[in-house]
TITOR-164287 format. One record per residue: residue number from 1; residue in one letter; z, y, x of N, C-alpha, C in turn. Coordinates in nm, 4 decimals. Layout:
seq = NUM	type = a	nc3 = Z	nc2 = Y	nc1 = X	cac3 = Z	cac2 = Y	cac1 = X	cc3 = Z	cc2 = Y	cc1 = X
...
This chain:
seq = 1	type = x	nc3 = 0.0000	nc2 = -0.1176	nc1 = 0.0845	cac3 = 0.0000	cac2 = 0.0000	cac1 = 0.0000	cc3 = 0.0000	cc2 = 0.1234	cc1 = 0.0887
seq = 2	type = x	nc3 = -0.0845	nc2 = 0.2195	nc1 = 0.0570	cac3 = -0.0987	cac2 = 0.3395	cac1 = 0.1380	cc3 = -0.0336	cc2 = 0.4554	cc1 = 0.0644
seq = 3	type = x	nc3 = 0.0669	nc2 = 0.5154	nc1 = 0.1283	cac3 = 0.1345	cac2 = 0.6292	cac1 = 0.0650	cc3 = 0.1668	cc2 = 0.7342	cc1 = 0.1689
seq = 4	type = x	nc3 = 0.1862	nc2 = 0.8559	nc1 = 0.1234	cac3 = 0.2362	cac2 = 0.9635	cac1 = 0.2085	cc3 = 0.1499	cc2 = 0.9911	cc1 = 0.3298
seq = 5	type = x	nc3 = 0.2137	nc2 = 0.9864	nc1 = 0.4496	cac3 = 0.1450	cac2 = 1.0181	cac1 = 0.5749	cc3 = 0.0337	cc2 = 0.9176	cc1 = 0.6053
seq = 6	type = x	nc3 = 0.0516	nc2 = 0.7937	nc1 = 0.5647	cac3 = -0.0483	cac2 = 0.6915	cac1 = 0.5938	cc3 = -0.1786	cc2 = 0.7134	cc1 = 0.5166
seq = 7	type = x	nc3 = -0.1719	nc2 = 0.7866	nc1 = 0.4056	cac3 = -0.2915	cac2 = 0.8125	cac1 = 0.3258	cc3 = -0.3935	cc2 = 0.8911	cc1 = 0.4076
seq = 8	type = x	nc3 = -0.3460	nc2 = 0.9903	nc1 = 0.4807	cac3 = -0.4343	cac2 = 1.0718	cac1 = 0.5640	cc3 = -0.4915	cc2 = 0.9878	cc1 = 0.6786
seq = 9	type = x	nc3 = -0.4110	nc2 = 0.9046	nc1 = 0.7384	cac3 = -0.4559	cac2 = 0.8233	cac1 = 0.8514	cc3 = -0.5599	cc2 = 0.7205	cc1 = 0.8071
seq = 10	type = x	nc3 = -0.5436	nc2 = 0.6651	nc1 = 0.6886	cac3 = -0.6378	cac2 = 0.5644	cac1 = 0.6401	cc3 = -0.7763	cc2 = 0.6252	cc1 = 0.6182
seq = 11	type = x	nc3 = -0.7817	nc2 = 0.7428	nc1 = 0.5585	cac3 = -0.9119	cac2 = 0.8052	cac1 = 0.5345	cc3 = -0.9746	cc2 = 0.8506	cc1 = 0.6659
seq = 12	type = x	nc3 = -0.8918	nc2 = 0.8932	nc1 = 0.7605	cac3 = -0.9438	cac2 = 0.9360	cac1 = 0.8907	cc3 = -1.0023	cc2 = 0.8162	cc1 = 0.9662
seq = 13	type = x	nc3 = -0.9352	nc2 = 0.7029	nc1 = 0.9587	cac3 = -0.9841	cac2 = 0.5820	cac1 = 1.0249	cc3 = -1.1167	cc2 = 0.5373	cc1 = 0.9616
seq = 14	type = x	nc3 = -1.1245	nc2 = 0.5494	nc1 = 0.8296	cac3 = -1.2472	cac2 = 0.5121	cac1 = 0.7595	cc3 = -1.3622	cc2 = 0.6030	cc1 = 0.8028
seq = 15	type = x	nc3 = -1.3343	nc2 = 0.7326	nc1 = 0.8142	cac3 = -1.4373	cac2 = 0.8274	cac1 = 0.8570	cc3 = -1.4831	cc2 = 0.7978	cc1 = 0.9995
seq = 16	type = x	nc3 = -1.3905	nc2 = 0.7599	nc1 = 1.0859	cac3 = -1.4254	cac2 = 0.7278	cac1 = 1.2242	cc3 = -1.5154	cc2 = 0.6041	cc1 = 1.2290
seq = 17	type = x	nc3 = -1.4839	nc2 = 0.5047	nc1 = 1.1470	cac3 = -1.5657	cac2 = 0.3836	cac1 = 1.1445	cc3 = -1.7070	cc2 = 0.4161	cc1 = 1.0967
seq = 18	type = x	nc3 = -1.7158	nc2 = 0.4951	nc1 = 0.9914	cac3 = -1.8469	cac2 = 0.5301	cac1 = 0.9360	cc3 = -1.9271	cc2 = 0.6108	cc1 = 1.0371
seq = 19	type = x	nc3 = -1.8623	nc2 = 0.7072	nc1 = 1.1028	cac3 = -1.9346	cac2 = 0.7889	cac1 = 1.2003	cc3 = -1.9770	cc2 = 0.7058	cc1 = 1.3210
seq = 20	type = x	nc3 = -1.8945	nc2 = 0.6114	nc1 = 1.3631	cac3 = -1.9313	cac2 = 0.5249	cac1 = 1.4758	cc3 = -2.0523	cc2 = 0.4394	cc1 = 1.4398
seq = 21	type = x	nc3 = -2.0524	nc2 = 0.3841	nc1 = 1.3199	cac3 = -2.1656	cac2 = 0.3025	cac1 = 1.2756	cc3 = -2.2915	cc2 = 0.3880	cc1 = 1.2652
seq = 22	type = x	nc3 = -2.2776	nc2 = 0.5099	nc1 = 1.2157	cac3 = -2.3930	cac2 = 0.5986	cac1 = 1.2022	cc3 = -2.4503	cc2 = 0.6342	cc1 = 1.3391
seq = 23	type = x	nc3 = -2.3642	nc2 = 0.6624	nc1 = 1.4358	cac3 = -2.4106	cac2 = 0.6966	cac1 = 1.5706	cc3 = -2.4817	cc2 = 0.5770	cc1 = 1.6337
seq = 24	type = x	nc3 = -2.4257	nc2 = 0.4573	nc1 = 1.6169	cac3 = -2.4899	cac2 = 0.3375	cac1 = 1.6716	cc3 = -2.6259	cc2 = 0.3126	cc1 = 1.6062
seq = 25	type = x	nc3 = -2.6351	nc2 = 0.3389	nc1 = 1.4764	cac3 = -2.7628	cac2 = 0.3204	cac1 = 1.4069	cc3 = -2.8676	cc2 = 0.4190	cc1 = 1.4585
seq = 26	type = x	nc3 = -2.8264	nc2 = 0.5433	nc1 = 1.4816	cac3 = -2.9192	cac2 = 0.6442	cac1 = 1.5334	cc3 = -2.9657	cc2 = 0.6055	cc1 = 1.6734
seq = 27	type = x	nc3 = -2.8746	nc2 = 0.5589	nc1 = 1.7574	cac3 = -2.9120	cac2 = 0.5180	cac1 = 1.8928	cc3 = -3.0070	cc2 = 0.3985	cc1 = 1.8902
seq = 28	type = x	nc3 = -2.9820	nc2 = 0.3055	nc1 = 1.8008	cac3 = -3.0684	cac2 = 0.1871	cac1 = 1.7924	cc3 = -3.2085	cc2 = 0.2245	cc1 = 1.7459
seq = 29	type = x	nc3 = -3.2193	nc2 = 0.3157	nc1 = 1.6496	cac3 = -3.3518	cac2 = 0.3529	cac1 = 1.5995	cc3 = -3.4292	cc2 = 0.4332	cc1 = 1.7029
seq = 30	type = x	nc3 = -3.3616	nc2 = 0.5189	nc1 = 1.7780	cac3 = -3.4338	cac2 = 0.5956	cac1 = 1.8800	cc3 = -3.4741	cc2 = 0.5065	cc1 = 1.9968
seq = 31	type = x	nc3 = -3.3938	nc2 = 0.4065	nc1 = 2.0281	cac3 = -3.4270	cac2 = 0.3173	cac1 = 2.1394	cc3 = -3.5442	cc2 = 0.2272	cc1 = 2.1047
seq = 32	type = x	nc3 = -3.5577	nc2 = 0.1896	nc1 = 1.9785	cac3 = -3.6644	cac2 = 0.0969	cac1 = 1.9403	cc3 = -3.7869	cc2 = 0.1684	cc1 = 1.8840
seq = 33	type = x	nc3 = -3.7896	nc2 = 0.2992	nc1 = 1.8877	cac3 = -3.9028	cac2 = 0.3736	cac1 = 1.8317	cc3 = -4.0273	cc2 = 0.3509	cc1 = 1.9169
seq = 34	type = x	nc3 = -4.1417	nc2 = 0.3397	nc1 = 1.8521	cac3 = -4.2679	cac2 = 0.3215	cac1 = 1.9222	cc3 = -4.3526	cc2 = 0.4458	cc1 = 1.9025
seq = 35	type = x	nc3 = -4.4223	nc2 = 0.4812	nc1 = 2.0081	cac3 = -4.5058	cac2 = 0.5999	cac1 = 2.0023	cc3 = -4.6506	cc2 = 0.5575	cc1 = 1.9810
seq = 36	type = x	nc3 = -4.7185	nc2 = 0.6253	nc1 = 1.8926	cac3 = -4.8596	cac2 = 0.5971	cac1 = 1.8687	cc3 = -4.9387	cc2 = 0.7242	cc1 = 1.8919
seq = 37	type = x	nc3 = -5.0350	nc2 = 0.7152	nc1 = 1.9820	cac3 = -5.1221	cac2 = 0.8298	cac1 = 2.0060	cc3 = -5.2649	cc2 = 0.7874	cc1 = 1.9781
seq = 38	type = x	nc3 = -5.3315	nc2 = 0.8647	nc1 = 1.8970	cac3 = -5.4704	cac2 = 0.8342	cac1 = 1.8653	cc3 = -5.5564	cc2 = 0.8627	cc1 = 1.9881
seq = 39	type = x	nc3 = -5.6575	nc2 = 0.7815	nc1 = 2.0145	cac3 = -5.7440	cac2 = 0.8053	cac1 = 2.1298	cc3 = -5.8235	cc2 = 0.9341	cc1 = 2.1126
seq = 40	type = x	nc3 = -5.8420	nc2 = 1.0035	nc1 = 2.2232	cac3 = -5.9139	cac2 = 1.1308	cac1 = 2.2203	cc3 = -6.0564	cc2 = 1.1067	cc1 = 2.2685
seq = 41	type = x	nc3 = -6.1523	nc2 = 1.1615	nc1 = 2.1985	cac3 = -6.2920	cac2 = 1.1498	cac1 = 2.2388	cc3 = -6.3574	cc2 = 1.0246	cc1 = 2.1845
seq = 42	type = x	nc3 = -6.4866	nc2 = 1.0106	nc1 = 2.2132	cac3 = -6.5593	cac2 = 0.8942	cac1 = 2.1618	cc3 = -6.5144	cc2 = 0.7658	cc1 = 2.2320
seq = 43	type = x	nc3 = -6.5157	nc2 = 0.6585	nc1 = 2.1572	cac3 = -6.4730	cac2 = 0.5291	cac1 = 2.2107	cc3 = -6.5948	cc2 = 0.4413	cc1 = 2.2363
seq = 44	type = x	nc3 = -6.5812	nc2 = 0.3489	nc1 = 2.3308	cac3 = -6.6886	cac2 = 0.2537	cac1 = 2.3572	cc3 = -6.6965	cc2 = 0.1563	cc1 = 2.2398
seq = 45	type = x	nc3 = -6.8174	nc2 = 0.1250	nc1 = 2.1948	cac3 = -6.8271	cac2 = 0.0269	cac1 = 2.0859	cc3 = -6.7883	cc2 = -0.1119	cc1 = 2.1377
seq = 46	type = x	nc3 = -6.7279	nc2 = -0.1879	nc1 = 2.0512	cac3 = -6.6868	cac2 = -0.3230	cac1 = 2.0871	cc3 = -6.8089	cc2 = -0.4131	cc1 = 2.0817
seq = 47	type = x	nc3 = -6.8328	nc2 = -0.4854	nc1 = 2.1911	cac3 = -6.9499	cac2 = -0.5721	cac1 = 2.1981	cc3 = -6.9224	cc2 = -0.7000	cc1 = 2.1199
seq = 48	type = x	nc3 = -7.0150	nc2 = -0.7351	nc1 = 2.0327	cac3 = -6.9979	cac2 = -0.8546	cac1 = 1.9503	cc3 = -7.0208	cc2 = -0.9796	cc1 = 2.0347
seq = 49	type = x	nc3 = -6.9541	nc2 = -1.0861	nc1 = 1.9970	cac3 = -6.9722	cac2 = -1.2139	cac1 = 2.0665	cc3 = -7.1113	cc2 = -1.2672	cc1 = 2.0332
seq = 50	type = x	nc3 = -7.1815	nc2 = -1.3251	nc1 = 2.1311	cac3 = -7.3140	cac2 = -1.3808	cac1 = 2.1000	cc3 = -7.3017	cc2 = -1.5019	cc1 = 2.0084
seq = 51	type = x	nc3 = -7.3983	nc2 = -1.5143	nc1 = 1.9190	cac3 = -7.3934	cac2 = -1.6266	cac1 = 1.8244	cc3 = -7.4321	cc2 = -1.7541	cc1 = 1.8984
seq = 52	type = x	nc3 = -7.3560	nc2 = -1.8597	nc1 = 1.8786	cac3 = -7.3921	cac2 = -1.9853	cac1 = 1.9453	cc3 = -7.5219	cc2 = -2.0413	cc1 = 1.8866
seq = 53	type = x	nc3 = -7.5990	nc2 = -2.1139	nc1 = 1.9663	cac3 = -7.7254	cac2 = -2.1688	cac1 = 1.9141	cc3 = -7.6998	cc2 = -2.2705	cc1 = 1.8036
seq = 54	type = x	nc3 = -7.7929	nc2 = -2.2777	nc1 = 1.7114	cac3 = -7.7779	cac2 = -2.3696	cac1 = 1.5989	cc3 = -7.7883	cc2 = -2.5141	cc1 = 1.6481
seq = 55	type = x	nc3 = -7.7141	nc2 = -2.6028	nc1 = 1.5854	cac3 = -7.7164	cac2 = -2.7429	cac1 = 1.6235	cc3 = -7.8366	cc2 = -2.8088	cc1 = 1.5547
seq = 56	type = x	nc3 = -7.9353	nc2 = -2.8513	nc1 = 1.6335	cac3 = -8.0568	cac2 = -2.9082	cac1 = 1.5764	cc3 = -8.0386	cc2 = -3.0549	cc1 = 1.5387
seq = 57	type = x	nc3 = -7.9584	nc2 = -3.1262	nc1 = 1.6153	cac3 = -7.9421	cac2 = -3.2685	cac1 = 1.5904	cc3 = -7.7938	cc2 = -3.3023	cc1 = 1.5993
seq = 58	type = x	nc3 = -7.7484	nc2 = -3.3832	nc1 = 1.5086	cac3 = -7.6077	cac2 = -3.4228	cac1 = 1.5116	cc3 = -7.5855	cc2 = -3.5190	cc1 = 1.6271
seq = 59	type = x	nc3 = -7.4722	nc2 = -3.5072	nc1 = 1.6950	cac3 = -7.4451	cac2 = -3.6038	cac1 = 1.8014	cc3 = -7.4185	cc2 = -3.7420	cc1 = 1.7424
seq = 60	type = x	nc3 = -7.4518	nc2 = -3.8433	nc1 = 1.8178	cac3 = -7.4318	cac2 = -3.9809	cac1 = 1.7714	cc3 = -7.2832	cc2 = -4.0096	cc1 = 1.7601
seq = 61	type = x	nc3 = -7.2429	nc2 = -4.0613	nc1 = 1.6453	cac3 = -7.1019	cac2 = -4.0908	cac1 = 1.6215	cc3 = -7.0745	cc2 = -4.2325	cc1 = 1.6671
seq = 62	type = x	nc3 = -6.9745	nc2 = -4.2471	nc1 = 1.7508	cac3 = -6.9372	cac2 = -4.3794	cac1 = 1.7998	cc3 = -6.7910	cc2 = -4.4023	cc1 = 1.7700
seq = 63	type = x	nc3 = -6.7552	nc2 = -4.5262	nc1 = 1.7506	cac3 = -6.6162	cac2 = -4.5576	cac1 = 1.7255	cc3 = -6.6040	cc2 = -4.6764	cc1 = 1.6330
seq = 64	type = x	nc3 = -6.4828	nc2 = -4.7071	nc1 = 1.5956	cac3 = -6.4558	cac2 = -4.8254	cac1 = 1.5152	cc3 = -6.5030	cc2 = -4.8067	cc1 = 1.3718
seq = 65	type = x	nc3 = -6.4752	nc2 = -4.6942	nc1 = 1.3115	cac3 = -6.5065	cac2 = -4.6737	cac1 = 1.1700	cc3 = -6.6574	cc2 = -4.6694	cc1 = 1.1449
seq = 66	type = x	nc3 = -6.7398	nc2 = -4.5977	nc1 = 1.2227	cac3 = -6.8832	cac2 = -4.5987	cac1 = 1.1952	cc3 = -6.9467	cc2 = -4.7372	cc1 = 1.2103
seq = 67	type = x	nc3 = -6.8926	nc2 = -4.8222	nc1 = 1.2984	cac3 = -6.9491	cac2 = -4.9553	cac1 = 1.3188	cc3 = -6.9185	cc2 = -5.0482	cc1 = 1.2024
seq = 68	type = x	nc3 = -6.8174	nc2 = -5.0191	nc1 = 1.1258	cac3 = -6.7726	cac2 = -5.1108	cac1 = 1.0203	cc3 = -6.8659	cc2 = -5.1164	cc1 = 0.9024
């Protein structure tokens, strides 16, 4: 039970806990912040991968199941 002089101390302790948590949260968010800068000027176009040649003939299937 909180009465008299202890009433002030309890609320002060609660405020200290809240402020400590808030400060830690601010430090964590600033430490993990990422910076994004848009590139300036024209960019090189990305070269597309060459298309593989079409498969004209299926490879011969070998194994136990095709022989059955």
